[in-house]
C-alpha positions in Angstrom: -190.9 13.4 -15.4 -192.2 12.9 -11.9 -196.0 13.5 -11.5 -196.8 16.2 -9.2 -198.7 15.9 -5.7 -201.2 17.9 -5.6 -203.4 20.3 -3.2 -206.8 22.0 -4.7 -209.6 23.9 -3.8 -212.1 24.4 -5.7 -215.0 28.1 -6.1 -217.6 28.1 -9.1 -215.4 30.2 -10.4 -211.9 30.0 -9.2 -208.8 27.1 -8.0 -206.6 27.4 -5.9 -203.5 24.6 -6.4 -201.3 24.2 -4.5 -198.0 20.6 -4.8 -196.8 18.8 -2.4 -193.0 19.2 -3.0 -189.4 18.5 -1.2 -189.5 21.7 1.0 -191.8 21.4 4.3 -194.5 23.9 2.6 -196.2 23.4 -0.1 -195.3 25.5 -3.3 -198.1 28.1 -5.1 -199.2 26.3 -8.9 -202.8 28.5 -9.4 -204.7 31.0 -8.1 -206.8 32.0 -10.4 -210.0 30.7 -12.8 -211.1 28.0 -12.5 -208.9 25.1 -13.4 -208.8 21.1 -13.8 -204.9 20.2 -12.9 -205.2 16.4 -14.0 -201.8 15.2 -13.5 -198.8 18.2 -13.7 -195.1 17.9 -14.1 -193.1 18.5 -10.4 -192.6 21.9 -10.0 -189.4 21.6 -10.2 -188.4 20.0 -13.1 -190.4 22.5 -14.8 -187.9 25.7 -13.5 -184.8 25.1 -15.0 -181.6 26.6 -13.7 -181.0 30.8 -14.2 -178.7 32.9 -14.0 -177.6 35.0 -11.1 -179.6 32.9 -8.6 -179.5 30.1 -5.0 -178.5 26.9 -6.6 -181.8 24.4 -5.6 -185.7 25.4 -6.9 -187.2 28.9 -4.2 -190.6 28.8 -6.0 -192.9 30.7 -3.6 -194.7 28.3 -1.4 -197.9 29.4 0.1 -195.9 30.4 3.4 -193.7 32.4 2.6 -190.7 32.8 5.0 -187.3 35.7 4.4 -183.8 33.9 5.0 -183.3 30.2 3.1 -184.1 31.6 -0.7 -186.9 33.9 -0.7 -187.0 36.7 -1.3 -190.4 38.7 -1.5 -193.0 39.4 1.4 -192.2 37.5 4.6 -195.4 36.2 5.9 -193.8 37.2 9.3 -191.0 38.9 11.5 -190.7 37.9 15.0 -188.4 38.4 17.6 -187.6 36.9 20.6 -187.7 38.1 24.5 -184.3 40.0 24.1 -185.2 41.6 21.0 -183.3 39.8 18.3 -184.9 38.8 15.1 -186.4 35.1 15.3 -185.9 33.4 12.5 -189.1 31.2 11.4 -188.5 28.2 8.9 -190.8 25.3 8.7 -189.9 21.6 8.3 -193.1 19.9 9.0 -196.4 20.8 7.2 -199.5 18.8 7.6 -202.3 19.2 5.1 -205.9 18.0 5.4 -208.9 19.4 3.9 -213.1 18.6 3.6 -215.6 19.8 1.7 -215.1 23.8 1.2 -211.6 24.1 2.5 -208.2 22.9 3.1 -205.6 23.5 6.5 -202.5 23.1 6.6 -200.2 23.6 9.8 -196.4 24.5 9.8 -194.2 24.1 12.6 -191.1 25.1 12.9 -189.1 22.9 15.1 -186.1 25.3 15.8 -187.7 28.3 16.8 -191.6 26.2 18.3 -194.0 28.0 15.9 -196.4 26.6 14.4 -198.2 28.1 12.5 -202.5 27.4 10.9 -203.3 28.3 7.8 -207.1 28.1 6.6 -208.4 28.4 3.4 -212.7 28.4 3.1 -215.0 28.3 0.4 -217.4 31.0 2.1 -221.1 31.6 1.0 -221.5 33.6 -2.4 -218.5 31.8 -4.2 -215.3 34.2 -2.3 -212.4 32.8 -0.5 -211.7 33.6 2.7 -208.1 33.2 3.8 -207.0 33.4 7.7 -203.3 32.7 9.7 -203.5 31.4 13.4 -199.3 31.5 15.0 -198.9 29.8 18.0 -195.7 30.5 19.9 -195.0 26.3 21.3 -191.5 27.3 22.2 -189.8 28.3 26.0 -189.6 32.1 26.2 -191.5 35.3 24.4 -192.1 35.6 21.1 -192.9 39.6 20.0 -194.7 40.0 16.6 -193.8 43.3 14.3 -195.8 41.8 11.3 -198.0 38.6 10.5 -199.9 39.2 7.6 -203.1 37.7 6.5 -202.3 36.3 2.6 -199.5 36.8 1.0 -200.9 35.5 -2.8 -199.4 35.3 -5.8 -200.9 37.3 -8.7 -201.3 35.8 -12.2 -198.4 37.4 -15.3 -201.4 38.9 -17.3 -202.6 41.4 -14.4 -202.5 44.9 -15.7 -204.8 47.1 -13.7 -204.9 48.3 -10.2 -208.6 49.6 -8.7 -208.2 51.3 -5.5 -210.0 53.7 -3.5 -208.9 56.8 -1.8 -210.7 59.3 -0.3 -211.7 61.4 2.9 -214.3 63.2 4.8 -217.2 64.2 2.8 -215.4 62.9 -0.3 -215.0 59.5 0.8 -214.0 56.3 -2.3 -213.3 58.0 -4.6 -211.7 55.7 -7.5 -208.0 55.6 -8.9 -206.7 53.4 -11.7 -203.1 52.0 -12.1 -201.2 50.2 -13.9 -199.9 46.9 -12.4 -196.5 48.5 -10.8 -192.9 48.3 -12.1 -191.5 47.7 -8.3 -194.2 48.6 -6.0 -197.7 49.2 -4.7 -199.3 50.1 -1.3 -202.0 51.0 0.1 -201.9 52.4 4.0 -204.2 53.5 6.7 -201.7 55.2 10.3 -204.8 57.1 11.6 -206.3 54.2 13.6 -209.3 53.0 12.1 -210.0 52.3 7.9 -210.6 56.2 6.5 -212.5 57.5 3.9 -210.8 55.5 1.0 -213.2 52.3 2.3 -211.5 49.0 3.3 -208.2 48.3 3.1 -208.5 46.4 -0.4 -207.9 46.5 -4.1 -209.2 45.4 -7.3 -206.6 43.2 -9.8 -208.3 43.3 -13.6 -206.7 40.5 -15.8 -206.1 41.9 -19.7 -208.7 43.3 -21.0 -211.3 42.3 -18.0 -214.1 45.3 -17.3 -217.4 45.1 -16.0 -218.7 42.4 -17.2 -215.8 40.5 -18.4 -212.1 39.6 -18.3 -210.4 37.8 -14.6 -210.3 40.1 -12.2 -209.0 39.5 -8.1 -210.3 41.3 -5.4 -209.7 41.6 -1.9 -210.5 43.1 1.2 -208.6 43.0 4.6 -211.5 41.7 7.9 -210.1 44.3 9.7 -211.5 48.3 10.8 -207.3 49.6 12.5 -204.9 51.0 10.3 -203.5 48.3 7.9 -201.4 47.9 4.7 -202.0 46.1 1.5 -199.0 46.1 -1.3 -198.7 44.4 -4.4 -194.6 44.4 -6.0 -193.1 42.8 -8.9 -190.5 39.6 -9.1 -188.1 39.5 -11.7 -190.2 36.2 -12.0 -192.2 37.7 -14.4 -195.8 37.9 -11.5 -196.4 40.1 -8.9 -197.3 39.0 -5.1 -199.9 40.5 -2.9 -199.9 40.9 0.8 -202.0 42.2 3.1 -201.6 43.0 6.8 -203.2 44.6 10.2 -200.5 46.8 11.1 -198.8 46.3 15.0 -197.2 48.9 16.9 -193.0 47.5 17.9 -193.7 45.2 20.7 -197.1 45.9 21.1 -198.0 42.1 20.5 -196.5 39.5 23.1 -197.3 35.7 23.4 -195.5 33.6 26.2 -194.8 30.2 25.7 -198.5 28.7 25.1 -200.3 31.3 23.5 -201.4 32.2 19.6 -202.9 34.2 18.3 -204.8 35.4 15.1 -204.9 37.8 12.6 -207.6 39.5 10.8 -208.8 37.5 7.4 -208.7 37.9 4.3 -211.4 38.0 1.6 -210.8 37.4 -2.2 -213.0 37.6 -4.7 -212.2 35.1 -7.9 -213.9 36.1 -11.2 -213.9 35.7 -14.2 -217.0 37.8 -15.0 -215.5 41.4 -14.6 -215.3 43.3 -11.6 -219.4 42.1 -11.6 -218.5 38.8 -11.0 -215.9 40.3 -8.5 -218.3 42.8 -6.6 -221.0 39.4 -6.4 -218.2 37.2 -4.9 -217.4 40.4 -2.3 -221.4 40.9 -1.4 -221.5 37.0 -0.1 -218.1 36.9 1.8 -219.6 40.5 3.3 -223.5 38.7 3.9 -221.7 36.1 5.5 -220.2 38.1 8.7 -223.7 40.1 9.6 -224.9 38.0 12.5 -228.7 39.7 12.0 -231.3 40.1 14.7 -232.8 36.5 14.7 -230.8 35.1 12.0 -232.2 36.4 8.7 -232.6 39.7 8.0 -236.0 41.7 7.8 -236.8 44.4 5.4 -234.7 47.1 6.3 -237.1 50.0 7.7 -236.6 53.8 5.9 -235.1 56.0 8.8 -235.4 59.4 9.0 -232.3 61.3 11.4 -232.8 64.1 12.8 -229.4 65.3 12.3 -229.8 67.6 9.9 -233.8 68.9 10.6 -232.4 70.0 14.2 -228.7 70.1 14.6 -228.2 70.5 18.5 -231.2 72.5 19.3 -233.5 69.9 21.1 -236.0 70.3 23.0 -239.6 67.5 24.0 -241.4 69.6 21.9 -239.9 70.3 18.2 -238.3 66.7 18.2 -241.9 65.4 18.8 -242.8 67.1 16.0 -240.0 65.9 13.3 -240.9 62.8 15.0 -244.7 62.8 13.3 -244.1 64.2 11.3 -241.3 61.1 10.1 -244.3 59.0 10.9 -246.0 61.2 8.7 -244.7 60.8 5.3 -243.8 56.7 5.7 -240.9 56.6 7.8 -240.3 53.3 10.1 -237.2 53.9 12.2 -236.3 57.2 13.9 -233.2 58.0 15.4 -232.7 60.7 17.7 -229.0 61.5 16.5 -226.5 64.0 18.4 -227.2 66.7 21.2 -230.0 65.0 23.5 -227.2 64.3 26.4 -226.3 66.1 29.5 -224.2 69.1 28.5 -224.2 68.9 24.2 -225.0 72.0 23.3 -221.9 72.3 21.1 -219.5 69.6 19.9 -217.3 71.0 22.6 -218.6 69.1 25.5 -220.6 66.5 26.7 -219.0 63.2 25.1 -218.7 60.4 27.7 -222.1 61.4 29.8 -224.2 59.3 28.6 -227.1 61.0 30.5 -229.9 62.8 28.8 -230.1 66.1 29.2 -232.4 67.0 31.7 -232.9 70.0 30.5 -234.2 68.9 27.0 -235.7 65.8 28.1 -237.0 66.5 31.5 -238.4 63.0 32.1 -235.9 61.5 29.9 -235.9 60.2 26.8 -237.9 56.4 27.8 -240.5 59.0 27.0 -239.7 60.1 23.9 -239.0 56.4 22.9 -242.6 55.1 23.6 -243.6 58.3 21.6 -242.1 57.1 18.7 -243.5 53.7 19.4 -246.8 54.8 19.4 -246.6 56.6 16.0 -245.1 53.5 14.5 -242.0 53.4 14.5 -239.0 51.2 15.7 -237.2 54.2 17.7 -232.9 55.1 17.3 -230.5 56.9 19.3 -227.0 58.1 18.6 -224.2 57.6 20.2 -220.0 58.2 20.4 -219.2 55.7 22.8 -215.6 55.4 21.9 -215.2 59.8 22.3 -214.6 61.9 25.4 -214.8 65.7 25.6 -212.2 66.6 27.6 -215.7 69.9 28.6 -217.8 66.4 31.2 -217.7 64.8 33.9 -216.2 62.0 32.8 -212.8 63.1 31.6 -212.9 65.6 34.7 -212.5 62.5 36.8 -210.8 59.7 34.3 -208.1 61.5 32.3 -205.6 59.1 32.2 -208.6 57.0 30.1 -207.4 58.5 27.2 -204.9 57.9 24.8 -202.2 59.9 25.2 -198.1 59.9 26.3 -197.0 60.9 29.3 -195.9 64.6 29.3 -197.1 65.4 26.1 -199.8 67.1 24.8 -203.1 65.9 24.0 -204.1 67.2 20.6 -207.6 67.3 19.9 -209.9 66.6 17.0 -214.0 68.7 16.6 -212.9 69.0 20.5 -213.0 65.7 21.3 -210.1 62.8 23.7 -209.9 59.0 22.4 -211.3 56.9 25.4 -208.6 53.9 25.5 -210.5 51.5 24.7 -207.6 48.9 25.5 -208.3 49.8 29.2 -210.9 46.4 30.7 -212.3 49.7 33.2 -212.5 52.1 30.1 -215.0 49.3 28.4 -216.4 48.0 31.2 -218.0 52.0 32.0 -218.5 52.2 28.6 -220.7 49.1 28.5 -222.4 49.9 32.1 -223.4 53.1 30.3 -224.8 51.5 26.7 -226.5 48.7 28.8 -228.8 51.5 30.5 -229.1 53.0 27.6 -231.0 50.3 25.6 -232.8 48.7 28.8 -234.2 51.8 30.1 -235.8 53.8 27.0 -236.2 50.1 24.6 -233.7 51.8 22.4 -233.6 48.8 18.9 -231.2 50.8 16.9 -227.3 52.3 18.3 -226.3 55.0 15.0 -222.8 54.5 17.0 -220.5 57.6 15.4 -216.5 57.8 15.7 -215.3 61.3 14.5 -211.8 61.1 14.3 -208.1 60.0 13.8 -206.6 58.3 16.7 -203.5 60.9 17.9 -201.6 59.1 19.6 -202.2 55.6 18.6 -203.9 52.6 20.2 -202.3 50.6 18.7 -204.1 47.3 17.0 -205.1 47.0 20.8 -207.2 49.6 20.8 -209.5 48.4 17.5 -209.3 44.3 19.6 -211.3 47.3 22.3 -213.9 48.1 20.3 -214.7 44.7 18.9 -214.9 43.7 22.4 -217.3 46.3 22.9 -219.1 45.7 20.2 -219.1 41.7 21.2 -221.0 42.2 24.8 -222.7 44.5 24.1 -224.6 42.3 21.5 -224.3 39.6 23.7 -226.4 41.3 26.5 -229.4 42.4 23.0 -228.9 40.9 20.4 -232.3 42.3 19.3 -230.2 45.5 19.0 -229.0 46.9 15.2 -226.0 49.2 15.4 -225.1 51.5 12.8 -221.1 52.2 12.1 -220.3 56.0 11.7 -217.1 57.4 11.6 -217.0 61.0 10.3 -219.4 59.8 7.4 -217.6 56.7 5.8 -214.8 56.6 7.9 -214.7 52.7 9.1 -216.2 50.4 6.8 -214.8 47.2 6.5 -215.9 43.7 6.8 -214.2 43.6 10.6 -216.7 45.3 12.1 -219.2 44.0 9.8 -218.9 41.2 12.4 -221.0 43.4 14.8 -223.1 45.9 13.2 -225.8 45.5 10.4 -225.5 49.1 8.1 -222.4 52.2 7.2 -223.0 55.0 6.8 -221.3 55.8 3.8 -220.8 59.6 3.7 -222.2 63.0 5.7 -222.3 64.3 2.1 -225.8 63.0 0.6 -225.4 65.4 -2.2 -226.8 63.2 -5.1 -224.3 64.1 -8.1 -221.9 63.4 -5.1 -223.1 60.5 -4.2 -223.4 58.5 -7.3 -219.7 57.8 -7.6 -219.4 57.1 -4.3 -221.9 54.8 -3.9 -220.9 53.0 -6.7 -217.1 52.6 -4.7 -218.8 51.5 -1.5 -220.9 48.5 -3.9 -217.3 47.1 -4.5 -216.9 45.8 -1.1 -220.6 45.6 0.7 -223.8 44.7 -1.1 -226.6 47.9 -0.8 -228.9 46.9 2.4 -225.9 47.5 4.2 -225.7 51.3 2.1 -226.7 53.8 4.1 -228.3 56.1 1.7 -230.4 59.3 2.5 -233.0 61.6 1.0 -231.4 65.1 2.0 -232.3 68.8 2.0 -231.2 71.3 -2.1 -229.6 73.3 -1.5 -227.1 70.3 0.1 -225.6 71.0 3.6 -222.6 69.3 2.6 -221.6 71.3 -1.5 -224.2 74.2 -1.5 -225.6 72.9 -4.9 -228.7 72.2 -5.7 -230.5 69.1 -7.0 -234.8 68.2 -7.6 -235.7 66.2 -4.6 -236.9 62.9 -7.5 -232.9 63.0 -8.3 -231.8 62.8 -4.7 -234.7 59.7 -4.1 -234.2 57.8 -6.9 -229.7 58.0 -6.2 -230.9 57.5 -2.1 -233.1 54.1 -2.9 -230.4 52.3 -4.5 -229.1 51.2 -0.7 -230.2 51.2 2.2 -233.1 54.6 2.0 -233.2 57.4 4.7 -234.8 60.9 5.8 -232.3 63.7 6.9 -234.7 66.5 6.5 -237.2 68.2 8.6 -241.0 67.5 5.9 -242.6 69.8 8.0 -240.6 72.2 6.4 -240.5 71.2 3.0 -243.7 72.4 0.9 -247.1 70.2 0.6 -246.2 69.3 -2.7 -242.6 68.5 -2.2 -243.2 66.3 0.8 -246.2 63.9 -0.6 -244.0 63.4 -3.8 -241.1 62.1 -0.5 -244.5 60.1 0.3 -244.7 58.7 -2.2 -240.7 58.2 -3.1 -241.4 56.6 0.0 -243.7 53.8 -1.1 -242.1 53.1 -4.4 -238.7 51.9 -2.4 -240.9 50.0 0.2 -242.6 48.0 -2.9 -239.1 46.9 -4.4 -237.1 46.9 -1.4 -237.7 43.4 -1.4 -235.9 43.0 -4.9 -233.1 46.3 -4.8 -232.0 44.5 -1.3 -230.5 40.4 -0.8 -229.5 40.2 -4.8 -226.6 40.8 -6.9 -225.7 44.2 -7.9 -224.3 45.1 -11.2 -222.3 48.3 -12.7 -221.9 49.4 -16.0 -221.8 52.1 -18.5 -223.4 54.0 -21.3 -222.1 56.0 -23.9 -221.8 60.2 -23.4 -221.6 59.7 -19.3 -224.3 57.7 -18.5 -223.9 55.0 -15.5 -226.1 52.6 -14.9 -226.8 50.1 -12.0 -229.1 47.1 -11.8 -230.0 45.1 -8.8 -232.2 42.0 -8.4 -232.5 38.2 -9.1 -231.9 36.1 -12.4 -235.9 36.6 -12.4 -236.5 40.9 -12.0 -234.2 43.4 -11.8 -234.8 47.4 -10.9 -232.3 49.0 -13.3 -230.8 52.4 -12.7 -229.6 55.3 -15.7 -228.2 58.1 -14.9 -227.0 61.6 -16.3 -224.4 63.2 -13.7 -223.3 65.8 -16.2 -224.9 67.8 -19.1 -224.3 65.2 -22.1 -222.1 65.9 -25.6 -224.3 64.0 -27.8 -227.7 64.9 -29.2 -229.2 61.7 -28.4 -229.5 59.6 -26.0 -227.2 56.4 -27.4 -228.6 52.4 -26.0 -227.5 50.7 -23.1 -226.0 47.4 -23.2 -227.0 45.4 -20.4 -225.0 42.1 -20.6 -226.7 40.7 -17.7 -229.7 40.4 -19.7 -228.7 37.7 -22.3 -230.0 34.2 -23.3 -233.9 35.4 -22.2 -236.7 37.6 -22.4 -237.7 41.0 -20.7 -240.3 42.5 -20.3 -239.3 46.2 -19.6 -241.4 48.7 -18.7 -239.9 52.7 -16.8 -240.7 53.5 -13.1 -239.7 56.8 -12.9 -238.1 59.3 -14.3 -236.4 61.0 -11.6 -234.6 65.2 -12.9 -236.1 68.6 -15.0 -236.4 68.6 -18.1 -233.9 71.0 -19.3 -235.4 73.5 -21.9 -233.1 72.2 -24.4 -233.2 68.9 -23.7 -234.7 67.1 -26.3 -238.5 65.1 -25.5 -239.5 61.8 -24.4 -240.1 59.8 -28.3 -243.6 57.7 -28.3 -242.9 54.2 -27.4 -240.6 55.5 -24.9 -243.7 57.0 -23.2 -245.9 54.0 -24.4 -243.0 52.3 -22.0 -243.9 54.1 -19.3 -248.0 52.3 -19.4 -247.2 49.3 -20.8 -243.9 46.7 -20.2 -242.0 46.7 -23.5 -240.6 43.1 -25.2 -237.1 42.7 -25.7 -235.0 39.9 -26.5 -232.1 39.5 -24.3 -230.0 39.6 -26.5 -230.9 42.8 -28.6 -230.5 44.2 -24.6 -226.5 42.9 -24.1 -226.2 43.6 -28.0 -227.7 46.2 -29.1 -229.1 47.7 -26.0 -232.3 49.3 -24.3 -233.3 52.6 -26.3 -233.5 55.4 -24.1 -234.5 58.7 -24.1 -232.1 62.1 -24.0 -232.0 62.9 -20.1 -231.0 66.4 -19.2 -227.7 66.6 -16.5 -228.7 65.5 -13.0 -231.2 62.6 -14.0 -232.4 59.5 -13.9 -234.1 56.8 -15.4 -235.6 53.6 -13.1 -236.6 50.5 -15.6 -238.0 47.4 -14.2 -237.2 44.6 -15.6 -238.8 40.9 -15.1 -237.8 37.8 -17.0 -240.3 35.9 -19.1 -239.3 32.5 -19.1 
C-alpha cells in the first residue's frame, strides 16, 4: 500500500485536502470539517474497478474538465477562433502554498490554456476560491463558461437552503432536500435579483442553527449567474458556481487573461450560525471603508416616503430640521431633485438640480444640512435614462438595445450601455461635479429595472469600473447599493459600496424574515433598516411605532417618514429609539450575529460579542399557547450572564397575560443566570401579543 502525497489548507473549522496522483491535477480527498490527514493510502488504491466504468481511475480533481473520464460538471467550456470546441486537458500542474493560501497552476500544452486556482483563508475563517485563465496559444479563445468553483459536497448533505424573491418581497427562504438528479438557481435579469446573492446553504444530516456541518456559498458577482448542485452516481454531490457569459462576449487574444468572480465559501460544524459568521467575515474583508475602518454608522433620514417627488427647497429644509431634532445624523435627498423630475417618466440622465425647486442648486441645501449637524447624501440612478431626457435625445445610441428592435421600458426608463467607455465618462463627470460642488458625502445608488436586452457580463464589469473610478476620485464618499429595494445585494458590489437597501417594503412584520435572510450572507452594519410610517406604504398594514423601531434597530437604522407630521408623543418616542440605538450600535455592529427559534412561533436574534450581546425575542403572529415557553440560548453555555430586559416593543393584547413580577423586576435590575441554564433550560420570557419584541442586554460575568 502506497502513502498519498497530500496538499492541505486549513481554516479554524474546516480542511481542504487534495492528493497528488498520477494525473497532473491533484484529486479531491476532503472538503469539510477540520481534519488532520496524517498518512493516507492513495485514493487509487482505495477505489477498485466498478462496473460500466472506464478502465483506470477517474476520481474528481480540483480542476475537472470533460472528455477523458470526468462526466460531472466541467470547470470550463472554450472554443477556438473558428467556433469549434477547444478541448482542455491539463498535463502539468504546479502547486505552491503559503500560510493561509494554496495555489495551483495547471497548463495544457496542446490547447495553450493555463488556469491558476487560488484558495485563500479569509478573515473570519471562511474560504475564497478564485480562478484565472490565460491564453498561451497562438489564436483567439472564446470563453463560453468558466466556473468560479466546482466542489465536492459531502455524502452526509441532506438539505439545501436558498432564497427567492420579488420587489417588495425579497429574500424568501426556501428549504429543499438534496436532489436525486440536480438543483439549480439561475438569474438572467442582468443583476443579482430580489432573492439575494447567488448563494445557498448546504445542511448535513442533523444540522440546524447551532450545531452540525453546514457549507454555505456566495458568488462575488452582481450580474447573471448560476449555482448548481447535482448528484454524482458515486454517492456524493457536486456544486458549481459561475457568472454567466453571453455567447461570444468573452474572447481572449493570445497573451490575454481573464479572472472570474470569486466564490466565498463557509464551512462550519457550528450550524447555520457558524457558517453565517464566516460569511460575514468574508464580506467584511471586501468592504473598503473611507479611512480604512468602519466608523459608527450614522442614523439616516431618507426623504423618499416623506415627500416622494414633491420637492421644494423650503419643504426639504423643514424636513432636514425635523430630522436633526429627532437625532438623525445623515440626511439623504432622494429622487425628485434633478431637472425635469416631477414624476418617474422624465429626467433620468440629466444630473443637474431642478432650478424650479432649487434655484441656487443643492449646495446651499447641503450647507444647511451640515449646519444642522448632519451629513448630506443624495439619491442617484446613474445606470438608467428616461427617453424623456436631454441625454437620451442627444444619445439614443447609448442604451442597451438591439438594432431594429423595440426598446422595452420599465418604470419608464432604459438601461445605459456601461460597456461603452464614453457612457462611463459622461456619468463619471456628472457625478464628480455633484460630489465636488455640493460636498456630498453619501450616494444612494439606485437601479430600478431588469436588463432587456441584456448587456451580458460586460455590463456588470462596466458598472464596477464606474464605481471603482468614482471611489478612487472620492474615497471619503460612502455608497449605498439599491436596486428596486434589495435587487443587488451581493459580495461583488460590496467591494465598492458600504450599505444595502434591503427592500422598499419596510413593514416591520415583513421585515423580520427578510432581514434574517439578508443576514445569511451580509453583516448587520450594512443592512439598511428604516422606521417607516403606519400604515405601511408597501402593505397597508399598521404596526406600533415601538415594534417598527425595534425591528429597524437590528441593522443600520434609518427613518423613512416626516417626523414633523407625527404626533408629539410619537415623535418623542421615535427620538428615544434613535438614542437607544446610538447607545447600543457599538454592540449591534461589527461582532457576531446569531439566529434561533423558540416555541410557538417565536424567533430570536442576538448580536454582539462573547462579552456582551443584545437579544431580540420576536413574535410576528398570534401565539397558540397560553404562556410563553423559555427561550433556549445555546451561545450562552459555558459562562455566567447578567440579563436585563431593556425594551418591550409592541402593544399588549387585551387577552394577553400580563408580565409576572420577576419579569417586571428584570426591567429594573439585571438577573444573574448560569450559562448552562440559559442554553438548556432557557431564558424565561413573558407572553407576547402579535407584532411584539423584547430586547435584552446580556453581559458576561467573568
